[in-house]
C-alpha positions in Angstrom: 157.4 88.1 108.0 157.9 91.8 108.6 158.4 93.0 112.4 154.9 95.0 113.2 154.5 97.3 116.1 151.1 97.4 117.8 149.6 99.7 120.4 146.8 98.6 122.6 144.9 100.6 125.0 144.8 103.9 123.1 141.4 104.0 121.3 138.7 102.1 123.6 138.4 104.0 126.9 135.5 101.3 128.1 132.9 98.8 126.5 129.5 98.3 128.2 127.3 95.5 127.5 123.6 95.4 128.5 122.8 91.7 129.2 119.3 90.0 129.7 120.6 87.8 132.4 123.3 89.5 134.7 123.6 86.2 136.8 124.5 84.3 133.9 126.7 86.9 132.0 128.7 86.8 135.5 129.1 83.3 135.5 130.3 83.3 131.7 132.5 86.3 132.3 133.9 85.0 135.3 135.1 81.7 133.9 136.3 83.8 130.8 138.5 86.3 132.6 139.7 83.7 135.5 141.4 81.9 132.4 142.8 85.1 131.0 144.0 86.3 134.3 142.0 89.2 134.4 140.1 89.9 137.7 136.9 91.1 138.3 137.5 94.9 139.4 134.3 95.4 140.9 130.5 95.3 141.1 127.2 96.6 142.3 123.2 96.7 141.7 123.2 95.7 138.2 126.4 95.5 137.0 130.2 94.2 137.3 133.4 95.3 135.4 136.7 94.2 134.7 139.4 96.2 133.2 137.7 98.2 130.2 134.8 95.9 130.1 131.4 97.1 132.0 128.2 94.3 131.9 125.2 95.7 133.3 121.4 94.4 133.6 118.6 96.0 131.6 117.2 97.6 134.8 120.9 99.5 135.8 120.8 103.2 135.9 123.4 103.0 133.4 121.5 100.8 130.8 118.6 102.9 130.7 116.2 99.6 130.0 117.9 99.4 126.4 120.0 96.5 125.3 123.3 96.7 123.3 122.7 94.1 120.7 125.3 92.2 119.3 129.0 92.5 119.4 132.3 91.0 118.6 135.0 91.4 121.5 138.3 89.9 121.2 140.4 89.6 124.3 143.9 89.1 124.1 145.6 85.8 125.3 149.5 85.3 126.2 149.8 81.9 124.3 148.0 79.2 122.4 147.3 77.6 125.8 145.4 80.4 127.1 143.4 80.4 123.7 142.6 76.7 124.3 141.8 77.1 128.1 139.4 80.1 127.3 137.4 77.9 124.9 137.1 75.0 127.3 136.1 77.7 130.3 133.5 79.6 128.2 131.6 76.4 126.9 131.8 75.2 130.5 130.3 78.5 131.6 127.1 78.4 129.3 128.8 79.8 126.2 128.2 78.2 122.7 130.9 77.3 120.4 131.4 79.7 117.5 134.9 78.2 116.1 136.9 75.9 117.9 140.7 76.9 118.5 142.7 77.4 115.7 144.8 79.3 113.3 143.1 81.9 111.2 144.1 83.4 107.9 144.2 87.0 109.0 148.1 87.0 109.5 150.6 84.4 110.2 150.6 83.1 113.6 146.8 84.3 114.4 145.4 81.6 116.8 142.0 82.0 118.2 139.0 80.5 119.3 135.1 82.2 119.4 132.3 81.6 121.4 129.0 83.0 121.9 127.8 84.4 125.2 124.7 84.1 126.9 123.4 87.0 124.9 124.7 85.8 121.5 127.8 88.5 121.7 130.8 86.8 119.7 133.6 86.4 122.1 137.1 85.7 120.9 140.6 84.9 122.5 143.4 85.7 120.4 147.0 84.9 120.2 149.2 87.0 117.6 152.2 84.9 117.6 155.7 85.5 119.6 156.0 88.9 120.4 157.6 91.0 122.9 155.6 93.7 125.0 157.1 96.7 126.8 154.7 96.7 129.5 152.2 94.5 130.8 149.7 97.2 130.7 149.3 100.7 130.7 149.0 102.6 134.2 146.8 105.5 134.9 147.1 107.9 137.6 144.4 110.2 138.3 145.4 113.7 139.7 143.7 114.8 142.9 
C-alpha cells in the first residue's frame, strides 16, 4: 500500500445536530465520547458540545425549532479495540446497530462500526490502520 498523508481539522469548523430528546442524546453521546476519550466541553440551556460537535434541542435559540435531519458522522478511533468499545457503549446507551465492528472495503485496514443515534443519525467510529500522527490535535489560540 502506498503511503498516504491525511489532514484533519481543516474542513469542518463545527457541526450542529438538532435533536428531539436532548437528554437521550446526551446519554448516547456521553457514552460514545467517553470511549473515544473526548470530553464533553460544556453545556447550557438546550445544548451541549464536545470538540466540533454541538447538540441542541428543538427549542434552543440556535435551533430555531428546526430539526437537522439525518446525518452520517464518523469519529476517529485510535485502534480496533476503541471501535469495538464504541459499538458496545453506543448500543448500551440507546443506539441501534447499523453495522457491527469489522473491516470495510473502503481501503486496506479500514475498520469501523456503525450505530444509529436516538434521532436516526448514522454514527461511525473508524480506525484507518496503523499510522503516525504528527500531533494529537490542532491547538487554536484566540487573539485578545
